[in-house]
C-alpha positions as CSV (number, residue, x, y, z in Angstrom):
1,M,62.6,100.4,102.5
2,Q,65.6,100.6,102.9
3,D,68.0,103.4,101.2
4,F,71.2,100.2,101.7
5,I,71.6,96.4,101.3
6,V,74.8,95.5,102.3
7,I,75.4,91.8,101.5
8,G,78.3,90.3,103.2
9,G,79.2,90.5,106.5
10,G,83.0,90.0,106.3
11,M,85.4,93.9,106.8
12,A,84.9,94.7,103.4
13,G,80.8,94.4,104.0
14,T,80.9,95.4,107.5
15,S,83.4,98.5,107.2
16,A,81.0,99.9,103.7
17,A,78.1,99.6,105.6
18,A,78.9,101.1,108.5
19,R,80.7,104.6,106.5
20,L,77.3,104.5,104.3
21,A,74.9,104.7,107.6
22,D,75.7,108.3,107.4
23,L,73.8,108.3,104.1
24,G,71.3,105.9,105.2
25,S,68.8,104.0,106.3
26,V,71.7,100.5,106.1
27,T,70.6,96.8,106.7
28,L,73.5,94.0,106.4
29,L,72.7,90.7,105.4
30,E,75.6,87.6,106.8
31,M,75.3,84.1,106.0
32,E,76.8,82.9,108.7
33,D,76.1,82.9,112.4
34,A,78.8,85.7,112.7
35,L,80.1,88.7,111.2
36,G,83.8,87.8,109.4
37,Y,83.2,84.2,109.9
38,H,85.5,83.6,106.0
39,S,88.6,85.1,105.2
40,S,87.9,88.1,107.3
41,G,88.7,86.1,110.5
42,R,91.7,83.7,108.6
43,S,93.5,86.7,107.8
44,A,97.5,86.8,108.3
45,A,96.3,90.8,109.5
46,L,99.6,92.6,108.8
47,F,99.8,96.0,107.9
48,E,102.8,97.0,105.0
49,E,102.0,99.6,103.2
50,N,104.2,98.6,99.9
51,Y,102.7,95.4,99.8
52,G,100.5,95.0,96.4
53,H,101.2,97.5,93.6
54,G,99.6,100.4,92.2
55,P,96.3,101.3,93.6
56,T,96.4,98.6,96.6
57,I,99.8,100.5,97.8
58,D,97.3,103.8,97.4
59,L,94.8,102.3,99.7
60,N,97.4,100.9,101.9
61,R,98.6,104.3,102.6
62,A,94.9,105.5,102.7
63,S,93.9,103.6,105.5
64,A,97.0,104.6,107.3
65,A,96.0,107.2,109.7
66,Y,92.6,105.8,110.1
67,L,94.5,102.3,111.9
68,R,97.1,104.2,113.8
69,D,94.7,107.4,115.1
70,G,92.3,104.0,116.1
71,G,95.0,102.4,117.7
72,Y,94.6,98.8,115.5
73,L,98.3,98.7,114.9
74,S,101.5,97.0,117.0
75,P,104.8,96.5,115.9
76,R,105.8,93.3,114.2
77,G,108.4,93.8,110.9
78,L,108.3,92.2,108.3
79,M,111.6,90.0,107.2
80,L,113.0,88.8,103.8
81,V,114.4,85.5,103.4
82,G,116.4,83.3,101.3
83,T,118.5,81.3,100.1
84,K,122.3,81.2,98.9
85,D,120.6,80.6,95.1
86,D,118.3,83.1,95.5
87,A,119.8,86.5,94.6
88,E,118.2,88.0,92.2
89,G,114.4,87.2,93.2
90,F,116.0,88.9,96.8
91,A,117.0,91.7,94.5
92,R,113.8,92.6,93.4
93,D,111.5,91.5,96.8
94,V,113.8,93.7,98.4
95,D,113.4,96.9,96.2
96,E,109.7,96.0,95.7
97,L,108.8,96.3,99.3
98,Q,111.7,98.8,100.2
99,M,113.4,97.0,102.9
100,A,117.1,97.3,104.7
101,T,119.4,94.1,104.3
102,L,120.5,92.8,106.9
103,E,124.4,90.4,108.3
104,L,123.3,86.8,108.6
105,D,124.1,87.5,112.2
106,E,121.9,90.5,112.2
107,A,119.1,88.7,111.4
108,R,120.0,85.5,113.7
109,A,119.7,88.1,116.0
110,M,115.7,88.8,115.9
111,I,114.7,85.7,115.1
112,P,117.7,83.2,116.8
113,I,116.1,79.4,114.7
114,L,117.2,80.9,111.4
115,N,119.3,78.2,109.4
116,P,122.8,79.9,108.5
117,D,123.7,76.8,106.3
118,T,120.6,77.7,103.9
119,V,119.5,81.2,104.4
120,G,122.1,83.0,102.3
121,F,120.0,86.3,102.5
122,A,118.0,88.4,105.1
123,A,116.4,92.0,104.8
124,V,113.9,93.5,107.8
125,S,111.0,95.8,107.6
126,G,110.6,98.2,110.6
127,A,106.9,99.5,109.4
128,A,105.3,96.5,109.3
129,E,102.4,96.6,111.9
130,D,99.9,93.9,113.3
131,I,96.6,94.6,112.7
132,D,93.7,94.2,115.3
133,T,91.1,92.3,113.4
134,D,88.9,91.4,115.4
135,R,88.4,94.8,116.7
136,M,88.0,97.0,114.4
137,L,85.3,94.4,112.6
138,Q,83.2,95.3,116.2
139,D,84.0,98.6,116.2
140,F,82.6,99.2,112.4
141,A,79.8,97.0,113.8
142,K,79.4,99.1,116.6
143,T,79.6,102.5,114.7
144,L,76.4,100.8,112.0
145,R,74.5,99.9,114.9
146,A,74.6,103.1,116.3
147,A,73.8,105.2,113.6
148,G,70.8,102.9,113.6
149,G,71.7,99.7,110.6
150,Q,70.5,96.3,111.0
151,I,72.7,93.3,110.9
152,V,71.2,90.4,109.8
153,T,73.0,86.8,110.4
154,K,72.3,83.6,109.2
155,T,71.1,84.8,106.2
156,P,71.6,83.6,103.2
157,V,70.8,85.3,99.9
158,T,68.8,82.6,97.9
159,A,67.0,85.2,95.1
160,I,67.5,89.0,94.0
161,T,65.3,91.5,92.2
162,R,64.4,94.5,90.2
163,S,61.8,97.0,91.6
164,A,60.2,100.0,90.6
165,S,62.6,101.6,93.8
166,G,65.7,100.0,93.6
167,W,65.8,96.4,94.7
168,E,64.5,93.4,96.3
169,V,66.4,90.3,98.2
170,T,65.5,86.7,99.5
171,A,67.6,86.2,102.5
172,G,66.9,83.5,105.3
173,G,62.9,83.2,104.1
174,Q,62.0,87.0,104.4
175,T,62.8,90.2,101.5
176,Y,64.3,92.8,102.5
177,Q,64.1,96.2,99.8
178,A,66.7,99.0,99.1
179,R,67.4,101.8,96.5
180,K,71.3,100.2,96.7
181,L,72.3,97.1,96.9
182,V,76.6,96.5,97.7
183,N,78.3,93.9,96.6
184,A,80.3,92.9,99.1
185,A,79.9,88.9,99.4
186,G,84.1,88.1,99.1
187,A,84.2,85.4,97.1
188,W,80.4,85.0,96.6
189,A,80.1,88.4,94.7
190,D,79.7,86.7,91.3
191,Q,77.0,84.3,92.5
192,V,75.1,87.5,94.4
193,A,75.9,89.1,90.3
194,A,74.2,86.7,88.8
195,L,71.3,86.7,90.8
196,A,71.1,90.4,90.7
197,G,71.3,90.0,86.7
198,V,74.3,92.0,86.6
199,K,77.2,91.2,84.2
200,T,80.1,89.5,86.7
201,I,83.3,90.7,86.8
202,G,85.8,87.3,86.2
203,L,86.1,86.4,90.1
204,Q,88.4,83.4,91.2
205,P,88.9,83.0,94.6
206,K,91.8,80.9,95.3
207,R,92.7,79.2,98.3
208,R,96.0,80.1,101.3
209,S,96.2,76.5,104.2
210,M,97.5,78.0,107.1
211,A,99.5,76.1,110.4
212,R,99.5,76.8,114.0
213,L,102.8,75.2,115.9
214,P,104.3,75.4,119.2
215,A,106.3,77.6,119.6
216,P,109.5,76.4,117.8
217,G,111.8,74.8,120.6
218,G,110.4,76.7,123.6
219,H,111.1,80.1,122.1
220,D,108.8,83.1,123.3
221,V,108.2,84.4,119.7
222,S,106.2,87.4,120.7
223,G,109.0,90.1,119.5
224,W,110.1,88.0,116.6
225,P,108.9,89.8,113.4
226,M,107.1,87.7,110.4
227,M,109.5,85.8,108.0
228,I,108.5,85.3,104.5
229,G,110.3,83.2,101.7
230,V,111.5,84.9,98.4
231,G,108.6,85.5,96.2
232,E,106.6,84.8,98.3
233,T,106.4,80.7,98.7
234,W,106.0,81.3,102.2
235,Y,105.9,82.5,105.7
236,A,105.8,82.3,109.3
237,K,104.3,84.1,111.5
238,P,104.1,84.6,115.5
239,D,100.4,84.9,116.2
240,A,99.4,84.0,120.5
241,G,103.0,82.5,121.3
242,K,102.7,80.5,118.4
243,L,103.2,80.2,115.2
244,L,101.9,80.5,112.0
245,V,103.1,78.4,109.3
246,S,101.5,79.1,105.6
247,P,102.8,77.8,102.1
248,A,101.3,80.8,100.3
249,D,99.4,78.8,98.1
250,T,97.3,80.5,95.3
251,D,94.8,77.0,94.1
252,P,92.0,78.3,91.9
253,V,89.0,76.9,94.1
254,D,85.3,77.1,94.0
255,P,83.3,79.7,97.0
256,H,83.2,76.9,99.4
257,D,84.1,77.4,103.3
258,A,87.5,76.6,103.0
259,Y,89.7,74.4,104.4
260,A,93.6,73.7,104.3
261,D,94.7,71.1,101.8
262,D,97.5,68.4,103.6
263,M,99.4,68.2,100.7
264,V,100.3,71.6,100.2
265,L,100.5,73.1,103.4
266,A,103.6,69.5,104.0
267,E,105.2,71.2,101.1
268,G,104.7,74.7,102.8
269,L,105.8,73.4,105.8
270,A,108.7,71.8,103.9
271,R,109.7,75.1,102.3
272,Y,109.6,76.8,106.2
273,E,111.7,73.4,107.4
274,E,114.8,74.4,105.4
275,M,115.5,77.7,106.2
276,V,115.1,76.8,109.8
277,T,117.4,75.0,112.3
278,E,114.2,74.2,114.3
279,P,112.1,70.8,112.7
280,V,108.3,70.9,112.8
281,T,107.2,68.2,114.7
282,R,103.6,68.9,115.8
283,V,100.5,70.6,113.5
284,E,97.7,71.9,116.4
285,S,95.5,73.3,114.2
286,N,95.6,73.8,110.5
287,F,92.9,76.6,108.5
288,A,92.0,78.0,105.1
289,G,90.7,80.9,103.7
290,L,90.0,81.9,100.3
291,R,91.2,85.3,98.7
292,S,88.9,86.3,95.0
293,F,90.8,88.0,92.6
294,V,90.0,89.5,89.2
295,A,91.9,89.3,86.4
296,D,93.8,91.9,87.0
297,G,94.5,90.9,90.9
298,T,93.1,94.8,91.7
299,L,90.2,95.6,94.5
300,V,86.9,96.3,92.2
301,L,85.5,99.4,94.3
302,G,82.3,101.1,93.2
303,P,78.7,101.4,91.3
304,D,78.8,99.1,87.9
305,P,78.6,101.2,84.9
306,E,75.6,99.3,83.9
307,Q,73.7,99.3,87.2
308,P,74.6,102.5,89.3
309,D,72.7,101.1,91.8
310,F,74.4,97.9,91.9
311,I,77.6,98.4,94.4
312,W,80.6,96.5,93.9
313,C,83.2,96.1,96.6
314,A,85.0,92.8,96.0
315,A,88.1,91.3,94.7
316,Q,90.1,92.1,98.3
317,G,92.4,88.9,97.2
318,G,95.0,89.2,100.2
319,Y,94.4,92.7,100.7
320,G,91.3,93.6,101.8
321,I,92.4,94.0,106.1
322,M,94.6,96.4,105.3
323,T,92.4,98.4,102.7
324,A,89.5,98.3,104.1
325,P,88.9,101.5,105.9
326,S,90.1,103.8,102.6
327,A,88.0,101.2,100.7
328,S,84.9,101.4,102.1
329,Q,85.7,105.6,102.6
330,L,86.0,105.7,98.7
331,I,82.6,103.3,98.9
332,A,80.9,106.4,100.6
333,D,82.5,109.1,99.0
334,L,81.9,108.0,95.4
335,T,77.6,106.8,97.2
336,A,78.0,110.5,97.6
337,G,79.1,112.1,94.7
338,R,82.2,113.3,96.9
339,T,85.5,113.8,95.5
340,P,87.2,110.7,97.0
341,V,90.9,111.1,98.9
342,L,93.1,109.0,96.1
343,D,93.3,110.4,92.6
344,A,91.5,110.2,89.6
345,S,93.9,107.7,88.1
346,A,93.6,105.2,91.1
347,V,89.6,106.0,91.1
348,A,89.5,104.6,87.9
349,A,91.8,101.6,87.9
350,L,89.4,100.8,90.9
351,S,86.6,101.0,89.1
352,P,83.7,97.9,87.8
353,A,84.3,100.5,84.5
354,R,87.8,98.6,83.7
355,L,86.2,95.2,83.5
356,R,83.6,95.9,81.2
């Protein structure tokens, strides 16, 4: 009998399992061949403290020290660009993201492919940083293993039942037992809850498509900031000498191994092309991930109010990587009965109890 079974080996589940390993024995179950296969491995991986709203920003800020002290961050920057017709939306985004406005020649000095005929506004935040997602995920996995935790991959969960002392989980033809169950199954979190007989939270996965382009015009893009359109209608981020461009789509879909929608991707690339002087002549590859939300767009973290030995670590949306250090710490603190670092109002806003 284990103390904890964690279902889901993305960043959320792996970080939660690592934190809980200080409190007892942990088995992490992942249905794919490796950790971080789905959304965690398909993230833009940018840390911007002011990205999100309310308790999400609280989580971002609470994660900052862990990310910096661990050496997971490196300089990137974020540039907001808009057309001459985007004045209202541009002003709103500048205020929300606490950015500094730029003259067009200043913006083009940073990103020389910006089109002076279409870009009417630009602003920048130097605080945005890249996150070394893979190293952070592997470090959490190492922490879990060092504490005696078990990671079992290629193990899809097929049944969950109550036992006299907690939970029995059937996965990969084996039965696992634990006193507490952590649901970190990403887009499948409501399906896991239904298997366990726990009331679902109305989780909705939404597709996010990406295209990988050659460096435009042969430029060295390594020092460019990430670009984002007003209202987050597209973004482009340097990545290993290439450029990742996304239409920032949020189309509702069922949980699945996501793939990019060709038409949606083409429309997003057209929005990007409008703002630059270099046309898209070749897409080297494309992929997609799922960002999962509940109705209020805020993460769901903590014990279920009706079945407190069923712990939610779900609805990360687009914030799961940057919030993982603080979200996993909150899960461990609530489980251990410790006072969380976050204030009580933020904890309540993240609790699954708000959805009942």
